[in-house]
C-alpha positions in Angstrom: 49.2 -29.1 31.9 45.8 -28.0 30.7 43.6 -30.9 29.8 41.0 -31.2 27.1 39.1 -34.1 25.5 36.5 -35.2 22.9 33.8 -37.5 24.2 31.9 -39.8 21.9 31.0 -43.4 21.0 32.7 -44.2 18.8 35.5 -41.6 18.9 38.7 -43.3 17.6 38.2 -41.6 14.2 38.1 -38.0 15.7 40.6 -35.5 14.3 40.0 -33.1 17.3 43.2 -33.9 19.1 45.3 -33.1 16.1 43.4 -29.9 15.4 43.5 -28.5 18.9 47.1 -29.4 19.4 47.9 -27.4 16.2 45.9 -24.5 17.6 47.8 -24.6 20.9 51.1 -24.7 19.0 50.3 -21.5 17.2 50.1 -19.9 20.7 53.3 -21.5 21.9 51.7 -23.7 24.5 51.3 -27.5 25.0 48.0 -29.1 25.9 46.8 -32.6 26.8 44.0 -33.4 24.4 42.6 -37.0 24.5 39.9 -39.0 22.8 37.6 -40.6 25.4 35.1 -43.3 24.3 32.2 -43.1 26.7 29.9 -45.9 27.7 26.4 -45.1 26.4 25.1 -45.0 30.0 27.9 -43.0 31.6 28.1 -39.6 29.9 27.2 -37.5 32.9 29.6 -39.4 35.1 32.4 -39.0 32.6 31.8 -35.2 32.4 31.8 -34.8 36.2 35.0 -36.9 36.5 36.8 -34.8 33.9 36.0 -31.5 35.5 36.8 -32.7 39.0 40.4 -32.4 37.9 41.6 -28.8 38.3 43.5 -29.2 35.0 40.3 -30.1 33.1 39.5 -27.1 31.0 37.2 -28.0 28.2 35.3 -30.8 26.4 34.2 -31.4 22.8 31.2 -33.7 22.5 30.3 -35.7 19.4 27.6 -38.3 18.7 25.6 -39.6 20.4 26.0 -37.3 23.4 25.3 -33.8 22.2 21.7 -33.7 23.5 22.9 -34.9 26.9 25.6 -32.3 27.0 23.0 -29.6 26.5 20.8 -31.0 29.2 23.6 -31.2 31.7 24.7 -27.5 31.3 23.6 -24.9 33.9 24.3 -22.2 31.4 23.7 -23.2 27.7 24.2 -20.5 25.0 21.3 -19.3 22.9 22.9 -21.3 20.0 22.8 -24.5 22.1 19.2 -23.8 23.2 18.0 -23.4 19.6 19.8 -26.6 18.5 18.8 -28.5 21.6 22.3 -29.9 21.6 25.9 -28.9 22.6 29.3 -29.8 21.3 31.4 -27.7 23.6 31.5 -27.8 27.4 33.5 -25.8 30.0 33.3 -24.9 33.7 33.2 -21.3 34.9 32.7 -20.2 38.5 31.7 -23.8 39.4 29.0 -24.1 36.8 28.9 -26.1 33.6 28.5 -24.0 30.4 27.7 -25.2 26.9 27.6 -24.0 23.4 27.0 -25.4 19.9 29.7 -24.2 17.4 28.7 -26.5 14.5 26.6 -24.0 12.6 29.0 -21.2 13.1 31.8 -23.5 11.8 29.7 -24.3 8.7 29.0 -20.6 8.0 32.6 -19.6 8.5 33.8 -22.2 6.1 31.2 -21.3 3.5 31.7 -17.6 3.7 35.3 -17.0 4.8 37.1 -19.9 3.3 35.1 -20.7 0.2 33.7 -17.2 -0.5 30.2 -18.5 -1.0 27.5 -15.9 -0.2 24.3 -17.1 1.5 22.3 -13.9 1.5 19.4 -14.1 -0.9 20.2 -17.7 -2.0 17.9 -20.7 -2.3 19.4 -23.3 0.0 18.7 -27.1 0.0 19.7 -29.2 3.0 19.6 -33.0 2.6 18.8 -34.7 5.9 16.9 -33.7 9.0 18.9 -35.1 11.9 20.7 -33.5 14.8 23.5 -32.1 12.5 20.9 -30.1 10.6 19.2 -28.8 13.8 22.6 -27.5 14.9 23.3 -25.5 11.8 19.9 -24.1 10.9 19.9 -21.0 13.1 23.4 -19.7 11.9 22.4 -20.4 8.3 19.1 -18.4 8.8 21.1 -15.5 10.3 22.8 -15.1 6.9 19.3 -14.2 5.4 19.0 -16.7 2.6 16.0 -16.4 0.3 14.6 -19.7 1.7 15.8 -23.0 3.0 14.3 -26.4 2.0 15.0 -29.4 4.2 14.6 -32.7 2.4 14.5 -36.0 4.2 13.5 -39.6 3.6 11.0 -39.3 6.5 9.1 -36.3 5.4 7.6 -35.7 8.9 11.0 -35.0 10.4 11.8 -32.4 7.7 8.4 -30.8 8.2 8.9 -30.7 12.0 12.3 -29.0 11.7 10.9 -26.5 9.2 8.1 -25.6 11.6 10.5 -25.2 14.5 12.8 -22.8 12.6 10.1 -20.8 10.8 10.2 -17.9 13.3 13.1 -16.0 11.8 11.1 -14.4 9.0 12.6 -16.6 6.3 10.7 -19.3 4.6 11.7 -22.8 5.7 10.2 -25.8 3.9 10.2 -29.5 4.8 9.7 -32.1 2.1 10.7 -35.6 0.8 13.6 -36.3 -1.5 11.4 -37.4 -4.4 9.3 -34.2 -4.5 12.2 -31.7 -4.7 12.0 -29.1 -7.4 15.2 -27.1 -8.3 17.3 -25.5 -9.1 19.0 -24.4 -5.9 21.9 -22.0 -5.4 23.5 -24.0 -2.5 23.0 -27.7 -1.7 24.3 -28.9 1.6 24.5 -32.7 2.4 24.0 -33.7 6.0 23.3 -37.4 5.5 26.3 -39.1 7.2 25.4 -42.4 5.6 26.6 -41.0 2.4 30.2 -41.9 3.3 29.1 -45.6 2.9 27.6 -44.9 -0.5 24.1 -44.9 0.9 23.0 -41.6 -0.6 19.3 -41.5 -1.7 18.4 -41.1 -5.3 18.0 -37.4 -6.1 15.8 -36.0 -8.8 17.2 -34.2 -11.8 17.1 -30.4 -12.0 18.5 -29.6 -8.5 21.7 -28.2 -9.9 21.5 -25.0 -12.0 24.1 -23.0 -13.9 25.7 -21.5 -10.7 24.9 -24.1 -8.0 27.6 -24.9 -5.4 27.5 -28.1 -3.3 28.8 -28.8 0.2 29.1 -32.1 2.1 29.2 -31.7 5.9 31.0 -35.0 6.1 34.4 -35.6 4.5 36.2 -38.5 2.8 39.7 -38.6 1.4 41.3 -35.2 1.7 43.5 -35.9 -1.3 40.4 -36.2 -3.5 38.4 -33.1 -4.4 35.2 -35.2 -4.8 36.0 -37.6 -2.0 32.4 -38.5 -1.0 29.5 -40.0 -3.0 27.6 -36.7 -2.7 30.4 -34.6 -4.1 31.0 -37.1 -6.9 27.3 -36.6 -7.7 27.7 -32.9 -7.6 30.6 -33.0 -10.0 28.8 -35.3 -12.4 25.7 -33.1 -12.4 27.6 -29.9 -13.2 28.0 -28.0 -9.9 30.3 -25.0 -10.4 32.1 -25.7 -7.1 32.0 -28.3 -4.4 33.7 -28.9 -1.0 33.7 -31.3 1.9 33.3 -30.7 5.6 37.0 -30.5 6.7 36.8 -26.8 6.8 33.6 -26.9 9.0 35.4 -29.4 11.3 38.3 -27.0 11.8 36.1 -23.9 12.1 33.8 -25.3 14.7 36.9 -26.4 16.6 38.4 -23.0 16.4 35.3 -21.5 17.9 35.5 -24.0 20.8 39.1 -23.2 21.3 38.2 -19.5 21.5 35.5 -20.1 24.1 38.0 -22.0 26.3 41.2 -19.9 25.8 39.9 -16.5 24.7 42.3 -16.6 21.8 41.3 -17.2 18.2 43.6 -19.5 16.3 44.5 -19.4 12.6 42.1 -22.0 11.2 43.1 -21.7 7.6 46.6 -23.0 8.4 45.2 -26.0 10.1 42.8 -26.7 7.2 45.7 -26.6 4.8 47.7 -29.0 6.9 44.8 -31.5 7.1 44.2 -31.4 3.3 47.9 -31.7 2.5 49.5 -33.6 5.4 52.6 -34.6 3.4 53.5 -31.0 2.6 54.9 -30.4 6.1 55.1 -26.9 7.6 
């Protein structure tokens, strides 16, 4: 049986096994997909051990190993190079390949599932960590008017802005307290927000037509199931959504890279949001 796994530390919370088994079922096949919690000093050894098995087909990689995954790959994709990180690994002709599907997953969810246009829009991203680095290039490819990266540590936001300023689109780095809105799209990439640790945001960020997206997700049964989305609702956003769609869409791209077959991601998103509804 073809084997897959997600590597991380911690990893027990990962929904990847459920998502990829659902993809495989659409194609009428069974796969073995496991969660593997990797010791912080043994990521390379775990990857080599997995692919030494002839049935080992592909790996997903989550925190804190995405940078190591990129560094291990003989053939990283351009998306992985720009991000400096990889979330998808596979072997081909004896060599390790890597890609980063996070940004594409975000864009697919925003455009295909939610119907939000990015072209010509003012985009605000909250946070300047690895998750932001992974999504900036695909967002810039959608030709927004500009992107502002806001972070508690201003220097990190400014560094990211400078690194991604070569696409002909203005990218700004700033602190949280100096933001001036309104923005058309606000994307939260501060994972601490799940614990209610969202920074105070100034007034005026949300305008008459602003939409808000949280790259993390809370309770699927609640429309505003994260602190950031509760803030968005309270301050008058016209629409808001969490990151479940991004999670499934980035997984769908990984599945395509491994299997050369694109699954129906919308069906899996519906199943995750409404698990009691059945098939």
